[in-house]
ZANU-507969 format. One record per residue (C-alpha): residue number from 1; residue in three letters; x, y, z. Coordinates in Angstrom, 2 decimals, padded with zeros to 5 digits. Example, Ala and Ser with C-alpha at 12.3 -4.5 7.8 and 13.67 -1.06 7.14 Angstrom:
// ZANU-507969
{pos: 1	code: ALA	east: 012.30	north: -004.50	up: 007.80};
{pos: 2	code: SER	east: 013.67	north: -001.06	up: 007.14};
END
This chain:
// ZANU-507969
{pos: 1	code: MET	east: -097.02	north: -021.33	up: 047.36};
{pos: 2	code: THR	east: -095.16	north: -023.88	up: 045.34};
{pos: 3	code: SER	east: -095.16	north: -027.62	up: 046.02};
{pos: 4	code: ILE	east: -091.54	north: -027.38	up: 046.99};
{pos: 5	code: GLU	east: -092.20	north: -024.65	up: 049.58};
{pos: 6	code: ILE	east: -095.08	north: -026.86	up: 051.04};
{pos: 7	code: ALA	east: -092.81	north: -029.84	up: 051.27};
{pos: 8	code: LYS	east: -090.11	north: -027.75	up: 053.12};
{pos: 9	code: ARG	east: -092.70	north: -026.59	up: 055.58};
{pos: 10	code: TYR	east: -093.93	north: -030.09	up: 056.05};
{pos: 11	code: LEU	east: -090.35	north: -031.40	up: 056.81};
{pos: 12	code: ASP	east: -089.67	north: -028.38	up: 059.03};
{pos: 13	code: GLY	east: -092.85	north: -029.00	up: 061.11};
{pos: 14	code: TRP	east: -091.57	north: -032.66	up: 061.68};
{pos: 15	code: VAL	east: -088.09	north: -031.27	up: 062.67};
{pos: 16	code: ARG	east: -089.52	north: -028.77	up: 065.03};
{pos: 17	code: ARG	east: -092.12	north: -031.25	up: 066.42};
{pos: 18	code: ASP	east: -094.89	north: -028.99	up: 065.48};
{pos: 19	code: ALA	east: -097.92	north: -031.09	up: 064.63};
{pos: 20	code: ASP	east: -100.00	north: -028.00	up: 063.76};
{pos: 21	code: ALA	east: -097.41	north: -026.94	up: 061.20};
{pos: 22	code: VAL	east: -097.35	north: -030.51	up: 059.72};
{pos: 23	code: LEU	east: -101.08	north: -030.68	up: 059.50};
{pos: 24	code: ALA	east: -101.27	north: -027.14	up: 057.98};
{pos: 25	code: THR	east: -099.40	north: -028.40	up: 054.97};
{pos: 26	code: LEU	east: -102.21	north: -030.96	up: 054.22};
{pos: 27	code: THR	east: -105.37	north: -030.32	up: 052.17};
{pos: 28	code: PRO	east: -108.53	north: -030.90	up: 054.09};
{pos: 29	code: ASP	east: -108.74	north: -034.46	up: 052.76};
{pos: 30	code: GLY	east: -104.95	north: -035.14	up: 052.98};
{pos: 31	code: THR	east: -103.63	north: -038.22	up: 054.59};
{pos: 32	code: TYR	east: -100.25	north: -039.67	up: 055.89};
{pos: 33	code: GLU	east: -099.28	north: -043.33	up: 055.65};
{pos: 34	code: ASP	east: -096.18	north: -045.22	up: 056.30};
{pos: 35	code: PRO	east: -095.42	north: -048.98	up: 056.80};
{pos: 36	code: SER	east: -096.05	north: -048.74	up: 060.61};
{pos: 37	code: SER	east: -099.20	north: -046.43	up: 060.53};
{pos: 38	code: ARG	east: -101.56	north: -049.32	up: 059.71};
{pos: 39	code: GLY	east: -103.32	north: -047.23	up: 057.08};
{pos: 40	code: PRO	east: -103.89	north: -043.63	up: 056.19};
{pos: 41	code: LEU	east: -104.03	north: -041.12	up: 058.97};
{pos: 42	code: SER	east: -105.48	north: -037.63	up: 058.96};
{pos: 43	code: GLY	east: -106.39	north: -034.81	up: 061.45};
{pos: 44	code: GLU	east: -106.24	north: -035.82	up: 065.05};
{pos: 45	code: ALA	east: -105.23	north: -039.42	up: 064.38};
{pos: 46	code: PHE	east: -102.18	north: -038.14	up: 062.51};
{pos: 47	code: ARG	east: -101.48	north: -035.64	up: 065.28};
{pos: 48	code: GLY	east: -101.49	north: -038.55	up: 067.83};
{pos: 49	code: TYR	east: -099.34	north: -040.61	up: 065.58};
{pos: 50	code: MET	east: -096.65	north: -037.85	up: 065.33};
{pos: 51	code: ALA	east: -096.78	north: -037.38	up: 069.15};
{pos: 52	code: GLY	east: -096.22	north: -041.17	up: 069.56};
{pos: 53	code: LEU	east: -093.27	north: -041.15	up: 067.22};
{pos: 54	code: TRP	east: -091.71	north: -038.15	up: 068.80};
{pos: 55	code: ALA	east: -092.07	north: -039.77	up: 072.22};
{pos: 56	code: ALA	east: -090.71	north: -043.14	up: 071.12};
{pos: 57	code: PHE	east: -087.80	north: -041.62	up: 069.21};
{pos: 58	code: PRO	east: -086.74	north: -038.44	up: 070.89};
{pos: 59	code: ASP	east: -083.91	north: -037.82	up: 068.33};
{pos: 60	code: LEU	east: -086.20	north: -038.40	up: 065.35};
{pos: 61	code: THR	east: -085.38	north: -035.84	up: 062.62};
{pos: 62	code: PHE	east: -085.57	north: -035.33	up: 058.94};
{pos: 63	code: SER	east: -083.41	north: -033.63	up: 056.37};
{pos: 64	code: ALA	east: -083.63	north: -033.29	up: 052.62};
{pos: 65	code: GLU	east: -080.27	north: -032.82	up: 050.77};
{pos: 66	code: SER	east: -082.13	north: -032.58	up: 047.53};
{pos: 67	code: ILE	east: -085.74	north: -031.73	up: 046.73};
{pos: 68	code: GLY	east: -087.47	north: -031.15	up: 043.37};
{pos: 69	code: GLU	east: -090.78	north: -031.33	up: 041.56};
{pos: 70	code: MET	east: -091.44	north: -034.52	up: 039.81};
{pos: 71	code: GLY	east: -094.64	north: -033.45	up: 038.08};
{pos: 72	code: PRO	east: -097.84	north: -031.62	up: 038.94};
{pos: 73	code: ASP	east: -098.30	north: -031.61	up: 042.72};
{pos: 74	code: ARG	east: -095.48	north: -034.22	up: 043.06};
{pos: 75	code: VAL	east: -092.31	north: -033.57	up: 045.05};
{pos: 76	code: ALA	east: -089.53	north: -035.97	up: 045.83};
{pos: 77	code: ALA	east: -086.94	north: -035.34	up: 048.61};
{pos: 78	code: GLY	east: -083.79	north: -037.49	up: 049.25};
{pos: 79	code: ARG	east: -080.65	north: -037.52	up: 051.04};
END
């Protein structure tokens, strides 16, 4: 599976509100971090964070109008 395919599955998991699908795109040591996460999250902590975001923002969605490889194991998506 290519990095772009993984990124698309990751975004699709968020859109479908499927934490298992999002987590399946991460490596065993993979983490998530954004300005409000208060540091890197993984596993069940990341699952709880996703659930909290979906509850707080019921219309939360993501879309990528463009997506491309930026280097080895690096993907950028933008709108």
